GULO-980349 format. One line per 8 residues: number of its first residue (from 1); their letters; for each residue z, y, x of N, C-alpha, C, CB. Coordinates in steps of 0.001 Angstrom, whole numbers. Last residue first. Glycine has a CB too. Layout:
<pts>
NUM	a	Z,Y,X,Z,Y,X,Z,Y,X,Z,Y,X ~ ...
</pts>
This chain:
<pts>
114	dlplqkdw	17197,-39032,1062,16298,-39386,2133,17130,-39576,3277,15221,-38365,2394 ~ 17910,-39751,-2216,18635,-39273,-812,17731,-39927,277,20373,-39848,-628 ~ 16633,-38397,-5241,16606,-39475,-4150,17170,-38981,-2886,15176,-39976,-3866 ~ 18798,-37527,-7754,17998,-37108,-6754,17877,-38125,-5739,18448,-35918,-6232 ~ 19158,-38598,-11109,19644,-38528,-9746,18589,-38228,-8754,20291,-39770,-9380 ~ 18993,-36409,-14011,18237,-37319,-13032,18837,-37397,-11624,16781,-36830,-12884 ~ 19937,-34373,-15473,20751,-35494,-15252,20199,-36682,-14303,21045,-36010,-16565 ~ 17932,-32546,-15924,18984,-32124,-15105,19865,-33362,-14677,19800,-31058,-15846
106	nfkvgpvt	14571,-32644,-16173,15737,-33545,-16349,16789,-33263,-15496,15411,-34898,-16167 ~ 12822,-30084,-17528,13231,-30645,-16186,14478,-31458,-16750,13610,-29414,-14906 ~ 9618,-30070,-19348,11160,-29957,-19378,11711,-30759,-18030,11813,-30679,-20881 ~ 6969,-27887,-18879,7599,-29285,-18568,9036,-29180,-18611,7195,-29859,-17160 ~ 5086,-25812,-21031,5946,-25973,-19847,6317,-27514,-19933,7306,-24932,-19865 ~ 4199,-26131,-24218,4460,-25145,-23226,5570,-25453,-22234,4757,-23928,-23885 ~ 1975,-28769,-24729,3416,-28349,-24874,3699,-27403,-23822,4418,-29530,-24799 ~ -786,-29534,-26562,-301,-28793,-25568,1135,-28404,-25825,-1140,-27678,-25374
98	aaspsapk	-1185,-32923,-27921,-1055,-31358,-28043,-471,-30701,-26882,-190,-30954,-29223 ~ -1338,-35595,-27646,-2219,-34809,-26803,-2088,-33360,-26927,-3558,-35145,-27061 ~ 434,-36641,-29494,817,-36675,-28199,28,-35773,-27269,763,-37986,-27779 ~ -1194,-36486,-31908,-130,-35569,-31709,553,-35563,-30345,834,-35818,-32695 ~ -4616,-36541,-30953,-3431,-37203,-31334,-2263,-36195,-31266,-3192,-38432,-30441 ~ -6718,-34654,-30550,-7079,-35877,-30901,-5965,-36723,-31449,-7669,-36458,-29832 ~ -6263,-31337,-32061,-6035,-32243,-30852,-6311,-33701,-31458,-4409,-32084,-30178 ~ -8965,-29369,-33411,-7640,-30157,-33553,-7513,-31136,-32516,-7512,-30885,-34891
90	pvsssgse	-10316,-26198,-32721,-10382,-27570,-32592,-9001,-28311,-32713,-11014,-27849,-31320 ~ -11033,-23601,-34913,-10018,-24106,-33929,-10126,-25633,-33998,-8489,-23589,-34268 ~ -12742,-23282,-37014,-13325,-22911,-35686,-12290,-23339,-34565,-13640,-21287,-35615 ~ -13328,-25679,-39671,-12467,-24797,-38860,-12925,-24500,-37436,-11139,-25387,-38785 ~ -15384,-25642,-42425,-15126,-26178,-41004,-14161,-25170,-40395,-16527,-26320,-40072 ~ -16088,-24786,-45034,-14949,-25652,-44874,-14609,-26063,-43352,-15215,-26901,-45708 ~ -18179,-23110,-44973,-18408,-24528,-45193,-17233,-25350,-44947,-19482,-25006,-44370 ~ -16627,-20534,-43143,-17792,-20917,-43826,-17930,-22454,-43711,-19016,-20172,-43263
82	alrkpgsf	-13075,-20479,-43054,-14344,-20366,-42431,-15260,-20897,-43349,-14437,-21025,-41127 ~ -10725,-18563,-44873,-11242,-19785,-44606,-12648,-19660,-43975,-11246,-20575,-45835 ~ -8097,-16489,-44187,-9502,-16425,-44538,-10020,-17708,-44036,-10264,-15178,-43939 ~ -4854,-15906,-45494,-5777,-16624,-44536,-7147,-16686,-45118,-5281,-18077,-44217 ~ -3722,-12508,-46275,-3997,-14021,-46557,-4971,-14576,-45698,-4475,-14284,-47950 ~ -2319,-10824,-43258,-2700,-10828,-44776,-3011,-12337,-45105,-4083,-9812,-45125 ~ -1791,-10216,-40775,-736,-10676,-41545,-1203,-10818,-43004,443,-9755,-41406 ~ -3534,-10991,-37866,-3716,-10418,-39172,-2701,-11034,-40089,-5144,-10630,-39692
74	fveippsv	-3319,-10106,-34462,-2731,-10944,-35537,-2992,-10327,-36925,-1192,-11114,-35313 ~ -4710,-8205,-33072,-4725,-9596,-32625,-4295,-10478,-33789,-3794,-9807,-31386 ~ -6250,-5327,-33025,-5450,-6110,-33967,-5590,-7453,-33613,-5819,-5916,-35384 ~ -5974,-2943,-30436,-6734,-4044,-30990,-5889,-4949,-31891,-7338,-4852,-29874 ~ -5357,599,-30480,-4910,-832,-30265,-5922,-1852,-31038,-3337,-1018,-30834 ~ -7886,2849,-29204,-6945,2537,-30123,-6627,862,-29995,-7504,3026,-31574 ~ -7872,3691,-25605,-8590,3329,-26905,-7542,2893,-27879,-9689,2158,-26714 ~ -8045,5681,-22885,-7192,5028,-23773,-7974,4861,-25111,-5862,5817,-23936
66	qrredrly	-9389,7171,-20926,-9768,5790,-21121,-8992,5116,-22063,-9722,5073,-19949 ~ -8298,9706,-20814,-9729,9580,-21549,-10074,8122,-21580,-10977,10418,-20761 ~ -6047,9562,-19451,-5878,9535,-20815,-7158,9468,-21551,-5132,10647,-21219 ~ -6477,9420,-16629,-6480,8190,-17470,-6316,8258,-18930,-5491,7373,-17042 ~ -8546,11399,-14901,-7671,11512,-15960,-7649,10217,-16777,-8039,12678,-16782 ~ -10464,11497,-12825,-9377,10695,-12567,-8336,10767,-13655,-8824,11047,-11300 ~ -12314,13474,-13709,-12874,12061,-13250,-11638,11161,-13105,-13739,12124,-11757 ~ -11070,15815,-14086,-11479,15035,-15234,-11972,13633,-14912,-12528,15757,-15949
58	yaneainh	-10430,16679,-11610,-9487,16182,-12447,-9912,15310,-13503,-8841,17160,-12954 ~ -11556,17175,-8802,-12271,16697,-9953,-11314,16045,-10877,-13375,15751,-9569 ~ -11030,19865,-6833,-10258,18717,-7400,-10948,18319,-8673,-8726,19082,-7676 ~ -11620,22030,-5188,-12658,20978,-5420,-12068,19732,-6122,-13304,20551,-4056 ~ -9061,23469,-4823,-10357,24064,-5502,-11458,23136,-5864,-10990,25067,-4610 ~ -7380,21698,-3537,-7109,22024,-5036,-8405,22568,-5624,-5891,23140,-5238 ~ -8054,19056,-1575,-8420,20400,-1795,-8162,20689,-3352,-9951,20642,-1344 ~ -7401,16276,-1880,-6580,17086,-1018,-6898,18574,-1214,-6783,16675,439
50	nrgdplfp	-8869,14208,-3137,-8087,15200,-4047,-7144,16095,-3155,-7162,14373,-5183 ~ -9838,12411,-1402,-10854,13271,-2245,-10150,14363,-2989,-11649,12383,-3321 ~ -7779,12834,1556,-8443,12083,410,-9408,13075,-247,-7348,11511,-692 ~ -6992,12984,4796,-7445,13840,3740,-8151,12864,2756,-8412,15027,4282 ~ -4167,10847,5928,-5681,11344,5949,-5920,12132,4766,-6764,10155,5975 ~ -1020,11649,6927,-1834,11163,5803,-3260,11740,5861,-1164,11536,4455 ~ 1556,10961,8734,160,11277,8913,-630,10757,7782,-360,10734,10195 ~ 4936,12176,8375,3889,11200,8014,2590,11750,8323,3936,10809,6569
42	ppqtrksy	7087,13127,10943,6431,13504,9863,5228,12414,9532,5950,14939,10109 ~ 9352,10639,12305,8173,11683,12502,7627,12022,11202,6969,11137,13414 ~ 12824,10496,11791,11443,10040,11600,10419,10945,11793,11262,9560,10387 ~ 16034,9731,13294,14854,10748,12805,13562,10070,12654,14598,11958,13842 ~ 18847,8433,12779,17553,8061,12956,16688,9118,12418,17294,6784,12362 ~ 22178,8634,14150,21239,9274,13279,19711,8761,13597,21389,10864,13462 ~ 24336,5746,14572,23747,7043,14884,22504,7422,14079,23406,7073,16306 ~ 27231,4738,12677,25784,4480,13260,25162,5713,13579,24832,3724,12284
34	netyrlsn	29811,5391,11976,29647,4124,12844,28251,3822,13272,30147,2902,12103 ~ 30163,7476,10297,30551,7581,11561,30221,6474,12589,31827,7763,11493 ~ 29082,6421,7875,28193,7374,8709,28808,7609,10036,27978,8774,8002 ~ 29715,2965,7565,30106,4220,7396,29226,5139,8282,31541,4321,7673 ~ 28829,-12,5907,28459,902,7175,28865,2241,6666,26768,887,7667 ~ 30177,-3207,4982,29791,-1803,4667,29503,-988,5966,30939,-1101,3839 ~ 31190,-5576,5569,29889,-5431,5744,29309,-4002,5414,29289,-6431,4987 ~ 33860,-6587,7359,33538,-5423,6581,31889,-5337,6722,34382,-4035,7164
26	nykrqlff	35309,-9626,7269,34374,-8966,7917,33699,-7911,6984,33452,-9925,8474 ~ 38348,-11290,7619,37687,-10373,6822,36587,-9715,7691,38677,-9362,6234 ~ 38770,-14756,7968,38819,-13447,8626,37946,-12471,8002,38469,-13547,10029 ~ 39976,-16470,5016,39047,-16365,6190,39340,-14929,6841,37417,-16529,5709 ~ 41380,-16284,2674,41224,-17687,3365,40144,-17619,4450,40804,-18856,2282 ~ 41982,-14142,1424,40696,-14252,1450,40364,-15756,2031,40130,-13072,2257 ~ 44693,-14130,1824,44266,-14237,442,42772,-14581,440,44554,-12908,-348 ~ 44886,-13800,4560,45529,-14908,4092,44830,-15232,2597,47149,-14610,4061
18	driravlp	43616,-11274,4937,42967,-12385,5554,43649,-13729,4902,43134,-12291,7206 ~ 45635,-9748,3624,44331,-9721,3033,43614,-10945,3629,43565,-8344,3318 ~ 47803,-10184,5442,47961,-10592,3977,46547,-10727,3378,48841,-9489,3121 ~ 46584,-8960,7800,46949,-10462,7707,47188,-10929,6252,48274,-10767,8550 ~ 46567,-6358,6889,45389,-7076,7307,45535,-8487,7295,44989,-6694,8580 ~ 49203,-5698,6503,48326,-5748,5364,47103,-6499,5645,47982,-4414,4913 ~ 49972,-5785,9301,50613,-6702,8104,49714,-6870,6945,51966,-6071,7507 ~ 48332,-3843,10651,48196,-5341,10891,48846,-6243,10001,48670,-5684,12148
10	tlrdggrv	46996,-1460,8206,48070,-1918,9178,47940,-3397,9467,49512,-1634,8612 ~ 43588,-479,7876,44787,-1154,7508,45667,-1361,8405,44594,-2240,7014 ~ 41028,402,8431,41962,1324,7969,43183,838,7446,41420,2066,7068 ~ 38952,-237,11206,39680,-853,9930,40809,154,9585,40355,-2441,10223 ~ 38035,904,13439,37335,1231,12161,37995,656,11050,35941,784,12145 ~ 38829,-1735,15558,38454,-354,15436,37721,-180,14153,37618,108,16613 ~ 41442,-3796,14112,40134,-3672,14803,39814,-2088,14614,38913,-4732,14113 ~ 44165,-3211,13220,43800,-4483,13970,42489,-4411,14677,43748,-5667,13029
2	sm	45762,-80,13982,44911,-941,13336,44581,-2252,14109,43726,-213,13037 ~ 48747,1637,13827,47816,924,14813,47048,-89,13920,48654,141,16086
</pts>
């Protein structure tokens, strides 16, 4: 005899389980015998430009033709100085004005109680 319908435990083992869980057990799993079958209608897909095999313009949608060689972003060789000693990268006005990635969150700050 089970505690609830669909439960596969004896009443004693169910009480022991509930005691160790410190709450009444709620099974969140679903078994195939517990729910009804749901049938879905076939999908209705409108005809697109590639629905006919004979008139399929494959070369127009081939992504491999749009691939280019990689662009070198970082040069690992010796540094090249700009003409006339001027740098193309602007320097910050002061060390405190430099951009810092992100804002640090103070975890120890007390939250205001409203």
